[in-house]
N, C-alpha and C positions, 0 to 999 in steps of 0.2 A: 163120169167125165172122161172123154178120150183125150190122150195126150200124145203128141208127136213132135218131131223136129221137121220143119219145113225149110228146105234150102231156098234162099232168095237171092244169092249172089255166088258166082264162081271165082271172082277175082276182085277183092279177097273173098275167101270162102266165108259165107255168113249163113247160119241156120237159126231160125227163130223157133224157140220153144212155144208150142201152140196147144192150148187146151180148148176143147169144144164139147158142147152138150150133146151133139149128135144130130144126124139128119133123120128125116122122117117124112111121110106123106103129108103134103099140104103145108109144110113148115117153110117159112122164110128164113133168111140168114141175117144175123146181126154181128158185125165186126166191132169189137170193143177195143179202143185204143187207150191204154193207161197213161197216167201222167208221171210226174217225178222230175226228170225222166229216169233217174237212177233207182227206180223202184221196180216191182214186177206187177203183174195184173191182179194178184190175189186179193188185194183190198177192195176190188170191185166185184168179185164173184157174187157176193151177197149184197143186194137182193137180185142181181141180174139172172142168176141161175134159175130163178123161179119162172122165167119166161120160156124154159126149155120145152114146155108142152106145145108151144106155138112157134118157136124159133130155134134154129141152130145157132147158139150163141158162141162166138169164136173169140177167144182171148189170147192173142199173141203177146209175148214179151218182146219189147223193142230190142234191137241190136245193142249189146252192152248191158242188158238188163236181165235179171232173173236167171232163167235157164238157157237163154240165148247166147250166141257167140259173144265172147268178151275178148279183151286184150288187143283190139285193133288200134292202129295209130290214131292220134287225136283227130286228124283231118277226116277220118271215116265216120265221125259222130256229128252228123249234120241233119237238119230237118229234111233236106232234099233226099239224103240217103235213106232216112227212116221212111219217108213217103214212098220211095221206090220199093223198099222192102214190102210195104203193105200191099202195093199193087201186085208184087210177085206172089204174095200169099194168096190173093184172090185168084190169080192165074193158076197156082198150084192146086188150089182146092176146087177149081172148075167153076168159079162164081163170076158170071158176067156182070151181075148187078147185085148189090147188097145194101141193106140198111147199115148205117155207121153211127156209133156213139163214141165220141171223144171226150175224155175227162181231163180238165185242167190243161196241162201241157199237151196232152193227147187231143184236146179240143182244138188246139192250134194246128196240130198235124192233120186232124180230120178236115179242117178247112182247106189245107194244102192238097189233101187227097181229092177233095171235091173239085177244086179248080184245075188240078193237074191231070185228072183222069175223068173228064166229064162223061157222063153216061154210065159210070161204074157205081155211083152212089145214088140209091133210090130215095132214101130219106135220111136226114142228118140230125142227130141230137148233139148239140154243143152244150156240155154240162160243166158247170163251175169253171167256165173259161170265158173268153171274150173275143168277139169279132172286131171290136174297136180297141185302139191303143188305150192303155191306162194312163191318165194324166198324172203328172208328178205330185199334184196336190189332192189326189182323189180321196185320201183318207184323213185329211187335215181336220182337226177339231173332233176327233173320235178317241178320247182318252182310254176307253175300254180296249180298243185295238192296240193302242200304244203299250198298254200293260201286257196284253196277251202275247204280242209278237216279240217281246223283249228276250224271252228265254231262248228262242231259236236263233235270234240275231246274235246273241252272245256266243253260241256254239260255233257259228260260222266265223265270227270275229276272232276266235281262238286258234285259227289255223291259216296257213298260207297255201297257195296252190300246190306247193311241193311237199307239204306236210305241216305238222303243228308248229306254231310259233313257240319260242322258248318259254314264254309265260302263258301259253295257251292251254287248251284242254288236254293235250297229249294224244289227240285222236287224229286219224287221217284215213283216207280211202273209204271203204264201205262202212267202217265203224263210225266215221264222221257223218256220213249220210244217215245212218241209223240214229245216231245221237240227235241230229238235227230234227229228224222226223218225230222222235218221242218228245223232244223239247217243244216242238210246235203243236202238240196235240190240242192245247187249249185255244190256240189261234185258229185251228182248222175245224174244230167241233164246238158248236155254240152251247149245246145243252150239257150240263154237268153230268146228268144221268146217262149220257151216251158215251162218256169218256172211257169207261172200262172196256166196252165193246170195241171201241176204236183202238185202244192200246193192245188189246188181244189180237186184232187184225195185224197191227204193225209187227207183233212178235213173229208172225208167219211170213212176212215179206222178206224176200231174198234181195237185200240191198246191194248196190254196186257203186262204183265211183268213176266209171268210164266217161260218162257225160260231164261229171263234175270237173274234170281237168280242163277241157276247153272252156267251160263256163267260167271257172274261176280265173283262167288266163285271159279272158276277154276275147277269145277267138271263135266262140260258138255263134253262128249266124242266127239272126232273128227267125223265129218259127212262124209268126203270123204272116200270111201272104200280104204283099203290098195291095192296098185298095181292096181289102177282103170284102167289105160290105157291098161295094159296087159289083165286084166279080160274082159274088154269091147271088146277088139280085138278078144278074143277067142269066145265071144258070136256071133259075126258077125251081130249084130243088126244095121240097118242103123241109123246113127247118124248125126244130124245137130248141129254144134257148132256155135251158133248165138251170135254175140258180137258187142259191140260198140267200135270203134277205140279209143275213149277217156275214156274208162272205168277206173275209179280210185279205183275200188275194186279188180277186177281180171284183170290182164294185157291181152290185146287182143293178144299179141304175144303167150301166152300160148294156146289159142284156135288153132292157126295155128300150133304150135308144136305138140299138141295132134292129130291133123288131120293127121300128117305125121306118127304117131305111130299106128294109128287105121285104117286099110284098109277100113273099112266100114263107116268111118266118113269123113265129109268135113266141112271146116270152111267157114263161111260167116261173114265178118267183115264190118260193116257199118260205113262209114266216118261221121263225124259231129254228133256223138252219144256217150253218156256216158253210165254209168251203167244202167240207165233206157232207154235203146235204143228204147223200144217200145213207149216211150213218145217223145223222140227226133226225131225219124224217123218212125212214125206209119205206113205209107203206105209201105215203103220198108221193114220194119220188118215183117209186115203181109204177104207181097208177098213172102218173104223168107220162112215163116212157111207154107203157103198155098201150095207153089210150092213143098216143100219137102213132105208134107203129101199126096198131090195128085199125 
């Protein structure tokens, strides 16, 4: 894996830590946009690195995340800024067009990239994310979800935007992000036998808190583009909506609904898979991605 820093902005100076599997004859490129957003890309490396024989798989860390530039002012952490960074990465790497996979929050950014830079995205995988807004009552009547999400909710409830509450967890910043990620393991991974692998992945993630501040302060703009389904339909870009049936963040039904609204899209929903469907069902998940890209 080749690793480098790609400068994407001069004012302020922003460099994205970027890992890639490498170029080669006949290989296409695949830009992978991680979620979180205060995570890094590493939890997505497996199984996507297995595509390296046919694709140059490119894993940037978003600004404020992982090894990329941190410590910017809160107003520099916006979906528009992150999307501009991704276009700058494509420019720096000399990629006129590329396939794109966006996961969770990264799936929302991938949609923004497709509509903001038409012609740059060849094929689009929106994984464990949603083109359509999530209704407030989307998960009502699902007691198993209520049970599983309670642990992570209690971690976030124990802190204020500026630090821990007096009676809270005593955590703030990146340690708060990390604690919430581990507490949310059972909500993100459906199969109990996949939990150890997932927790091991989490132990390698370089968590941050740069995006956490505007999010908790209520100043982070929405990432999903307005009218996303209609705008993606007009683009005509081939789209795979890849989802876990037991996703507790974005309902799987929304992927199927979006596929009906976008003629160039198809939904593939994997049974026995949660939000981290690539952890629950790595073989089937990768087969879906590979089949779509090839």
